[in-house]
N, CA, C and O atoms as CSV, one atom per row, in Angstrom:
chain,resi,resn,atom,element,x,y,z
A,1,MET,N,N,-51.646,-50.126,-16.264
A,1,MET,CA,C,-52.893,-49.625,-16.501
A,1,MET,C,C,-53.253,-48.460,-15.480
A,1,MET,O,O,-53.768,-47.414,-15.875
A,2,ILE,N,N,-52.964,-48.690,-14.200
A,2,ILE,CA,C,-53.314,-47.688,-13.213
A,2,ILE,C,C,-52.482,-46.483,-13.420
A,2,ILE,O,O,-52.982,-45.359,-13.379
A,3,LYS,N,N,-51.225,-46.688,-13.642
A,3,LYS,CA,C,-50.341,-45.469,-13.756
A,3,LYS,C,C,-50.719,-44.604,-15.014
A,3,LYS,O,O,-50.580,-43.381,-15.039
A,4,ALA,N,N,-51.185,-45.317,-16.003
A,4,ALA,CA,C,-51.561,-44.598,-17.210
A,4,ALA,C,C,-52.756,-43.690,-16.930
A,4,ALA,O,O,-52.796,-42.541,-17.371
A,5,GLY,N,N,-53.730,-44.226,-16.187
A,5,GLY,CA,C,-54.882,-43.430,-15.819
A,5,GLY,C,C,-54.624,-42.283,-14.991
A,5,GLY,O,O,-55.220,-41.220,-15.164
A,6,TRP,N,N,-53.692,-42.471,-14.030
A,6,TRP,CA,C,-53.324,-41.300,-13.148
A,6,TRP,C,C,-52.581,-40.295,-14.017
A,6,TRP,O,O,-52.732,-39.090,-13.816
A,7,ARG,N,N,-51.792,-40.750,-14.966
A,7,ARG,CA,C,-51.094,-39.784,-15.813
A,7,ARG,C,C,-52.058,-39.013,-16.693
A,7,ARG,O,O,-51.889,-37.800,-16.812
A,8,VAL,N,N,-53.037,-39.610,-17.308
A,8,VAL,CA,C,-54.014,-38.913,-18.044
A,8,VAL,C,C,-54.800,-37.881,-17.134
A,8,VAL,O,O,-55.089,-36.759,-17.550
A,9,PHE,N,N,-55.113,-38.311,-15.925
A,9,PHE,CA,C,-55.726,-37.376,-14.973
A,9,PHE,C,C,-54.905,-36.174,-14.728
A,9,PHE,O,O,-55.382,-35.039,-14.751
A,10,LEU,N,N,-53.572,-36.458,-14.477
A,10,LEU,CA,C,-52.622,-35.390,-14.141
A,10,LEU,C,C,-52.528,-34.369,-15.270
A,10,LEU,O,O,-52.617,-33.157,-15.076
A,11,PHE,N,N,-52.340,-34.941,-16.475
A,11,PHE,CA,C,-52.210,-34.024,-17.624
A,11,PHE,C,C,-53.557,-33.223,-17.865
A,11,PHE,O,O,-53.499,-32.050,-18.233
A,12,ALA,N,N,-54.705,-33.824,-17.669
A,12,ALA,CA,C,-55.916,-33.039,-17.833
A,12,ALA,C,C,-56.143,-31.989,-16.678
A,12,ALA,O,O,-56.741,-30.936,-16.902
A,13,ALA,N,N,-55.668,-32.299,-15.497
A,13,ALA,CA,C,-55.711,-31.405,-14.486
A,13,ALA,C,C,-54.785,-30.183,-14.680
A,13,ALA,O,O,-55.118,-29.051,-14.330
A,14,ILE,N,N,-53.625,-30.474,-15.249
A,14,ILE,CA,C,-52.626,-29.460,-15.590
A,14,ILE,C,C,-53.215,-28.553,-16.678
A,14,ILE,O,O,-53.171,-27.328,-16.574
A,15,ALA,N,N,-53.778,-29.195,-17.745
A,15,ALA,CA,C,-54.424,-28.424,-18.755
A,15,ALA,C,C,-55.506,-27.497,-18.296
A,15,ALA,O,O,-55.656,-26.374,-18.776
A,16,LEU,N,N,-56.305,-28.038,-17.288
A,16,LEU,CA,C,-57.435,-27.269,-16.823
A,16,LEU,C,C,-56.878,-26.055,-16.048
A,16,LEU,O,O,-57.392,-24.945,-16.184
A,17,ALA,N,N,-55.862,-26.265,-15.263
A,17,ALA,CA,C,-55.318,-25.207,-14.394
A,17,ALA,C,C,-54.643,-24.131,-15.294
A,17,ALA,O,O,-54.728,-22.934,-15.017
A,18,ALA,N,N,-53.977,-24.589,-16.365
A,18,ALA,CA,C,-53.342,-23.669,-17.239
A,18,ALA,C,C,-54.223,-22.903,-17.995
A,18,ALA,O,O,-53.929,-21.719,-18.162
A,19,SER,N,N,-55.312,-23.373,-18.519
A,19,SER,CA,C,-56.311,-22.722,-19.225
A,19,SER,C,C,-57.080,-21.687,-18.414
A,19,SER,O,O,-57.423,-20.590,-18.856
A,20,PHE,N,N,-57.329,-22.162,-17.122
A,20,PHE,CA,C,-58.070,-21.277,-16.261
A,20,PHE,C,C,-57.126,-20.124,-15.880
A,20,PHE,O,O,-57.603,-18.992,-15.802
A,21,GLY,N,N,-55.835,-20.329,-15.640
A,21,GLY,CA,C,-54.921,-19.289,-15.269
A,21,GLY,C,C,-54.747,-18.297,-16.415
A,21,GLY,O,O,-54.713,-17.084,-16.208
A,22,ALA,N,N,-54.635,-18.847,-17.645
A,22,ALA,CA,C,-54.514,-18.104,-18.799
A,22,ALA,C,C,-55.818,-17.176,-19.086
A,22,ALA,O,O,-55.725,-16.048,-19.570
A,23,GLU,N,N,-56.936,-17.738,-18.759
A,23,GLU,CA,C,-58.190,-16.909,-18.910
A,23,GLU,C,C,-58.250,-15.782,-17.899
A,23,GLU,O,O,-58.735,-14.695,-18.212
A,24,LEU,N,N,-57.774,-16.022,-16.710
A,24,LEU,CA,C,-57.771,-14.994,-15.688
A,24,LEU,C,C,-56.724,-13.915,-15.991
A,24,LEU,O,O,-56.891,-12.740,-15.663
A,25,TYR,N,N,-55.627,-14.371,-16.638
A,25,TYR,CA,C,-54.477,-13.394,-16.867
A,25,TYR,C,C,-54.827,-12.560,-18.147
A,25,TYR,O,O,-54.833,-11.329,-18.124
A,26,PHE,N,N,-55.111,-13.277,-19.236
A,26,PHE,CA,C,-55.243,-12.553,-20.482
A,26,PHE,C,C,-56.704,-11.857,-20.748
A,26,PHE,O,O,-56.746,-10.772,-21.329
A,27,VAL,N,N,-57.822,-12.470,-20.336
A,27,VAL,CA,C,-59.084,-11.857,-20.467
A,27,VAL,C,C,-59.949,-11.911,-19.264
A,27,VAL,O,O,-60.960,-12.613,-19.275
A,28,PRO,N,N,-59.593,-11.173,-18.170
A,28,PRO,CA,C,-60.257,-11.275,-16.877
A,28,PRO,C,C,-61.631,-10.740,-16.852
A,28,PRO,O,O,-62.482,-11.275,-16.143
A,29,ASP,N,N,-61.904,-9.686,-17.606
A,29,ASP,CA,C,-63.206,-9.083,-17.491
A,29,ASP,C,C,-64.137,-9.327,-18.678
A,29,ASP,O,O,-65.084,-8.565,-18.878
A,30,VAL,N,N,-63.899,-10.334,-19.441
A,30,VAL,CA,C,-64.663,-10.718,-20.570
A,30,VAL,C,C,-65.859,-11.579,-20.136
A,30,VAL,O,O,-65.713,-12.536,-19.376
A,31,VAL,N,N,-67.004,-11.223,-20.623
A,31,VAL,CA,C,-68.267,-11.945,-20.259
A,31,VAL,C,C,-68.949,-12.310,-21.662
A,31,VAL,O,O,-68.607,-11.756,-22.707
A,32,PRO,N,N,-69.849,-13.199,-21.599
A,32,PRO,CA,C,-70.638,-13.556,-22.782
A,32,PRO,C,C,-71.184,-12.284,-23.505
A,32,PRO,O,O,-71.451,-11.272,-22.858
A,33,VAL,N,N,-71.332,-12.350,-24.753
A,33,VAL,CA,C,-71.696,-11.163,-25.491
A,33,VAL,C,C,-73.100,-10.615,-25.076
A,33,VAL,O,O,-73.349,-9.410,-25.096
A,34,GLY,N,N,-73.919,-11.480,-24.732
A,34,GLY,CA,C,-75.351,-10.981,-24.415
A,34,GLY,C,C,-75.350,-10.241,-23.143
A,34,GLY,O,O,-76.249,-9.430,-22.923
A,35,TYR,N,N,-74.363,-10.467,-22.240
A,35,TYR,CA,C,-74.320,-9.847,-20.910
A,35,TYR,C,C,-73.531,-8.640,-20.799
A,35,TYR,O,O,-73.563,-7.974,-19.764
A,36,ALA,N,N,-72.812,-8.306,-21.814
A,36,ALA,CA,C,-72.023,-7.106,-21.834
A,36,ALA,C,C,-72.754,-5.794,-21.993
A,36,ALA,O,O,-73.573,-5.611,-22.893
A,37,GLU,N,N,-72.419,-4.853,-21.054
A,37,GLU,CA,C,-73.037,-3.514,-21.212
A,37,GLU,C,C,-72.398,-2.645,-22.117
A,37,GLU,O,O,-72.997,-1.675,-22.583
A,38,GLU,N,N,-71.079,-2.948,-22.442
A,38,GLU,CA,C,-70.301,-2.154,-23.379
A,38,GLU,C,C,-69.631,-3.033,-24.388
A,38,GLU,O,O,-69.531,-4.233,-24.130
A,39,ALA,N,N,-69.166,-2.560,-25.504
A,39,ALA,CA,C,-68.595,-3.325,-26.488
A,39,ALA,C,C,-67.297,-3.894,-26.018
A,39,ALA,O,O,-66.525,-3.253,-25.306
A,40,GLN,N,N,-67.061,-5.184,-26.456
A,40,GLN,CA,C,-65.768,-5.844,-26.064
A,40,GLN,C,C,-65.070,-6.184,-27.336
A,40,GLN,O,O,-65.716,-6.415,-28.358
A,41,PRO,N,N,-63.712,-6.224,-27.299
A,41,PRO,CA,C,-62.984,-6.632,-28.447
A,41,PRO,C,C,-63.306,-8.041,-28.837
A,41,PRO,O,O,-63.490,-8.908,-27.983
A,42,SER,N,N,-63.375,-8.272,-30.123
A,42,SER,CA,C,-63.725,-9.653,-30.674
A,42,SER,C,C,-62.562,-10.704,-30.368
A,42,SER,O,O,-62.800,-11.902,-30.213
A,43,TRP,N,N,-61.411,-10.205,-30.303
A,43,TRP,CA,C,-60.275,-11.166,-30.064
A,43,TRP,C,C,-60.396,-11.635,-28.548
A,43,TRP,O,O,-60.127,-12.793,-28.230
A,44,ALA,N,N,-60.788,-10.742,-27.690
A,44,ALA,CA,C,-61.010,-11.148,-26.288
A,44,ALA,C,C,-62.181,-12.065,-26.047
A,44,ALA,O,O,-62.111,-12.972,-25.218
A,45,VAL,N,N,-63.267,-11.829,-26.777
A,45,VAL,CA,C,-64.435,-12.743,-26.644
A,45,VAL,C,C,-64.053,-14.130,-27.243
A,45,VAL,O,O,-64.426,-15.159,-26.679
A,46,LEU,N,N,-63.296,-14.160,-28.407
A,46,LEU,CA,C,-62.916,-15.430,-28.967
A,46,LEU,C,C,-61.885,-16.143,-28.141
A,46,LEU,O,O,-61.954,-17.364,-28.005
A,47,THR,N,N,-60.954,-15.451,-27.596
A,47,THR,CA,C,-59.954,-16.067,-26.685
A,47,THR,C,C,-60.674,-16.634,-25.420
A,47,THR,O,O,-60.376,-17.742,-24.974
A,48,ALA,N,N,-61.549,-15.907,-24.904
A,48,ALA,CA,C,-62.259,-16.382,-23.712
A,48,ALA,C,C,-63.020,-17.661,-23.970
A,48,ALA,O,O,-63.036,-18.597,-23.170
A,49,PHE,N,N,-63.708,-17.648,-25.236
A,49,PHE,CA,C,-64.513,-18.805,-25.636
A,49,PHE,C,C,-63.562,-20.060,-25.860
A,49,PHE,O,O,-63.895,-21.184,-25.483
A,50,LEU,N,N,-62.414,-19.807,-26.469
A,50,LEU,CA,C,-61.470,-20.988,-26.658
A,50,LEU,C,C,-60.935,-21.502,-25.320
A,50,LEU,O,O,-60.802,-22.709,-25.122
A,51,LEU,N,N,-60.649,-20.642,-24.467
A,51,LEU,CA,C,-60.069,-21.023,-23.193
A,51,LEU,C,C,-61.067,-21.743,-22.301
A,51,LEU,O,O,-60.728,-22.644,-21.533
A,52,ARG,N,N,-62.323,-21.301,-22.438
A,52,ARG,CA,C,-63.429,-21.973,-21.723
A,52,ARG,C,C,-63.596,-23.398,-22.241
A,52,ARG,O,O,-63.676,-24.362,-21.480
A,53,ALA,N,N,-63.644,-23.489,-23.568
A,53,ALA,CA,C,-63.823,-24.789,-24.279
A,53,ALA,C,C,-62.669,-25.776,-23.789
A,53,ALA,O,O,-62.963,-26.929,-23.474
A,54,ILE,N,N,-61.385,-25.327,-23.730
A,54,ILE,CA,C,-60.391,-26.086,-23.200
A,54,ILE,C,C,-60.488,-26.470,-21.634
A,54,ILE,O,O,-60.109,-27.561,-21.209
A,55,GLU,N,N,-60.964,-25.587,-20.928
A,55,GLU,CA,C,-61.241,-25.809,-19.487
A,55,GLU,C,C,-62.361,-26.975,-19.372
A,55,GLU,O,O,-62.197,-27.946,-18.633
A,56,LEU,N,N,-63.404,-26.807,-20.095
A,56,LEU,CA,C,-64.493,-27.736,-19.915
A,56,LEU,C,C,-64.093,-29.090,-20.464
A,56,LEU,O,O,-64.479,-30.084,-19.851
A,57,THR,N,N,-63.362,-29.230,-21.552
A,57,THR,CA,C,-62.933,-30.479,-22.030
A,57,THR,C,C,-61.954,-31.174,-21.144
A,57,THR,O,O,-62.056,-32.367,-20.858
A,58,ALA,N,N,-60.978,-30.371,-20.708
A,58,ALA,CA,C,-60.030,-30.932,-19.697
A,58,ALA,C,C,-60.712,-31.343,-18.345
A,58,ALA,O,O,-60.256,-32.288,-17.701
A,59,ALA,N,N,-61.676,-30.717,-17.964
A,59,ALA,CA,C,-62.509,-31.110,-16.700
A,59,ALA,C,C,-63.166,-32.426,-16.907
A,59,ALA,O,O,-63.131,-33.281,-16.021
A,60,TRP,N,N,-63.784,-32.627,-18.079
A,60,TRP,CA,C,-64.516,-33.961,-18.391
A,60,TRP,C,C,-63.432,-35.061,-18.501
A,60,TRP,O,O,-63.603,-36.147,-17.946
A,61,VAL,N,N,-62.322,-34.784,-19.213
A,61,VAL,CA,C,-61.224,-35.813,-19.264
A,61,VAL,C,C,-60.666,-36.236,-17.963
A,61,VAL,O,O,-60.396,-37.399,-17.665
A,62,ALA,N,N,-60.497,-35.053,-17.112
A,62,ALA,CA,C,-60.014,-35.397,-15.730
A,62,ALA,C,C,-60.912,-36.222,-14.954
A,62,ALA,O,O,-60.477,-37.119,-14.232
A,63,ALA,N,N,-62.299,-35.929,-15.080
A,63,ALA,CA,C,-63.316,-36.544,-14.312
A,63,ALA,C,C,-63.333,-38.057,-14.740
A,63,ALA,O,O,-63.417,-38.924,-13.871
A,64,ILE,N,N,-63.259,-38.359,-15.989
A,64,ILE,CA,C,-63.438,-39.723,-16.529
A,64,ILE,C,C,-62.245,-40.416,-16.195
A,64,ILE,O,O,-62.352,-41.565,-15.767
A,65,ALA,N,N,-60.991,-39.835,-16.337
A,65,ALA,CA,C,-59.713,-40.519,-15.953
A,65,ALA,C,C,-59.703,-40.868,-14.467
A,65,ALA,O,O,-59.252,-41.951,-14.093
A,66,LEU,N,N,-60.187,-39.978,-13.624
A,66,LEU,CA,C,-60.197,-40.177,-12.249
A,66,LEU,C,C,-61.131,-41.322,-11.900
A,66,LEU,O,O,-60.776,-42.189,-11.102
A,67,ALA,N,N,-62.318,-41.338,-12.486
A,67,ALA,CA,C,-63.222,-42.544,-12.285
A,67,ALA,C,C,-62.611,-43.849,-12.675
A,67,ALA,O,O,-62.665,-44.837,-11.942
A,68,MET,N,N,-62.005,-43.833,-13.890
A,68,MET,CA,C,-61.374,-45.046,-14.328
A,68,MET,C,C,-60.194,-45.432,-13.428
A,68,MET,O,O,-60.092,-46.606,-13.074
A,69,ALA,N,N,-59.418,-44.642,-13.088
A,69,ALA,CA,C,-58.162,-44.891,-12.304
A,69,ALA,C,C,-58.619,-45.352,-10.896
A,69,ALA,O,O,-57.992,-46.262,-10.354
A,70,LEU,N,N,-59.674,-44.778,-10.274
A,70,LEU,CA,C,-60.092,-45.228,-8.974
A,70,LEU,C,C,-60.751,-46.517,-9.122
A,70,LEU,O,O,-60.571,-47.353,-8.237
A,71,GLY,N,N,-61.578,-46.824,-10.237
A,71,GLY,CA,C,-62.076,-48.115,-10.424
A,71,GLY,C,C,-61.139,-49.264,-10.485
A,71,GLY,O,O,-61.322,-50.330,-9.897
A,72,ALA,N,N,-60.065,-48.957,-11.278
A,72,ALA,CA,C,-58.923,-49.969,-11.473
A,72,ALA,C,C,-58.235,-50.256,-10.161
A,72,ALA,O,O,-57.884,-51.390,-9.834
A,73,TRP,N,N,-58.042,-49.072,-9.355
A,73,TRP,CA,C,-57.377,-49.199,-8.131
A,73,TRP,C,C,-58.214,-50.074,-7.147
A,73,TRP,O,O,-57.661,-50.979,-6.522
A,74,VAL,N,N,-59.600,-49.797,-6.998
A,74,VAL,CA,C,-60.440,-50.581,-6.228
A,74,VAL,C,C,-60.493,-52.058,-6.662
A,74,VAL,O,O,-60.591,-52.987,-5.861
A,75,ARG,N,N,-60.422,-52.191,-7.960
A,75,ARG,CA,C,-60.461,-53.640,-8.447
A,75,ARG,C,C,-59.224,-54.344,-8.067
A,75,ARG,O,O,-59.284,-55.532,-7.751
A,76,SER,N,N,-58.051,-53.671,-8.073
A,76,SER,CA,C,-56.807,-54.359,-7.807
A,76,SER,C,C,-56.701,-54.584,-6.260
A,76,SER,O,O,-56.123,-55.576,-5.814
A,77,ARG,N,N,-57.263,-53.655,-5.470
A,77,ARG,CA,C,-57.320,-53.861,-4.050
A,77,ARG,C,C,-58.203,-54.969,-3.602
A,77,ARG,O,O,-57.871,-55.666,-2.643
A,78,LEU,N,N,-59.332,-55.169,-4.260
A,78,LEU,CA,C,-60.258,-56.314,-3.974
A,78,LEU,C,C,-59.935,-57.701,-4.468
A,78,LEU,O,O,-60.546,-58.706,-4.106
A,79,HIS,N,N,-58.873,-57.682,-5.371
A,79,HIS,CA,C,-58.333,-58.890,-5.907
A,79,HIS,C,C,-59.507,-59.660,-6.707
A,79,HIS,O,O,-59.745,-60.850,-6.496
A,80,PHE,N,N,-60.194,-58.909,-7.608
A,80,PHE,CA,C,-61.051,-59.654,-8.448
A,80,PHE,C,C,-60.253,-60.510,-9.382
A,80,PHE,O,O,-59.312,-60.008,-9.996
A,81,ASN,N,N,-60.555,-61.714,-9.521
A,81,ASN,CA,C,-59.907,-62.598,-10.526
A,81,ASN,C,C,-60.897,-62.965,-11.610
A,81,ASN,O,O,-62.044,-63.314,-11.330
A,82,SER,N,N,-60.466,-62.888,-12.788
A,82,SER,CA,C,-61.286,-63.349,-13.960
A,82,SER,C,C,-61.396,-64.887,-13.908
A,82,SER,O,O,-60.537,-65.582,-13.366
A,83,PRO,N,N,-62.434,-65.350,-14.466
A,83,PRO,CA,C,-62.659,-66.795,-14.527
A,83,PRO,C,C,-61.489,-67.410,-15.496
A,83,PRO,O,O,-60.995,-66.770,-16.424
A,84,PRO,N,N,-61.144,-68.659,-15.165
A,84,PRO,CA,C,-60.128,-69.282,-16.082
A,84,PRO,C,C,-60.638,-69.376,-17.553
A,84,PRO,O,O,-61.833,-69.491,-17.824
A,85,THR,N,N,-59.721,-69.324,-18.406
A,85,THR,CA,C,-60.070,-69.409,-19.854
A,85,THR,C,C,-60.051,-70.823,-20.283
A,85,THR,O,O,-60.651,-71.152,-21.307
A,86,GLN,N,N,-59.426,-71.649,-19.597
A,86,GLN,CA,C,-59.291,-73.124,-19.949
A,86,GLN,C,C,-59.807,-73.917,-18.818
A,86,GLN,O,O,-59.548,-73.627,-17.650
A,87,PRO,N,N,-60.600,-75.003,-19.197
A,87,PRO,CA,C,-61.192,-75.761,-18.064
A,87,PRO,C,C,-60.083,-76.448,-17.291
A,87,PRO,O,O,-59.121,-76.931,-17.889
A,88,LEU,N,N,-60.204,-76.501,-15.921
A,88,LEU,CA,C,-59.297,-77.268,-15.111
A,88,LEU,C,C,-59.413,-78.731,-15.173
A,88,LEU,O,O,-60.520,-79.269,-15.179
A,89,ASP,N,N,-58.319,-79.396,-15.219
A,89,ASP,CA,C,-58.378,-80.909,-15.295
A,89,ASP,C,C,-58.538,-81.593,-13.960
A,89,ASP,O,O,-58.598,-82.821,-13.899
């Protein structure tokens, strides 16, 4: 359980870093359409939008996976035991 949570966190962090790097490399000067003073190519605006959506999704997945993994780690360290399912004789 704990290893799977860290693996999800790691993959989400890698996706976040990759999309952020791709955004800086492929469309470094693209800004939202309303803030542009000059015309921008539509492929650049759409690419920037797609990469930003990937970044934000990966960031949320990483945050949730980190919280779950840390919670599972704390629970294992504190040795919380669930109540027995069968009555003791």
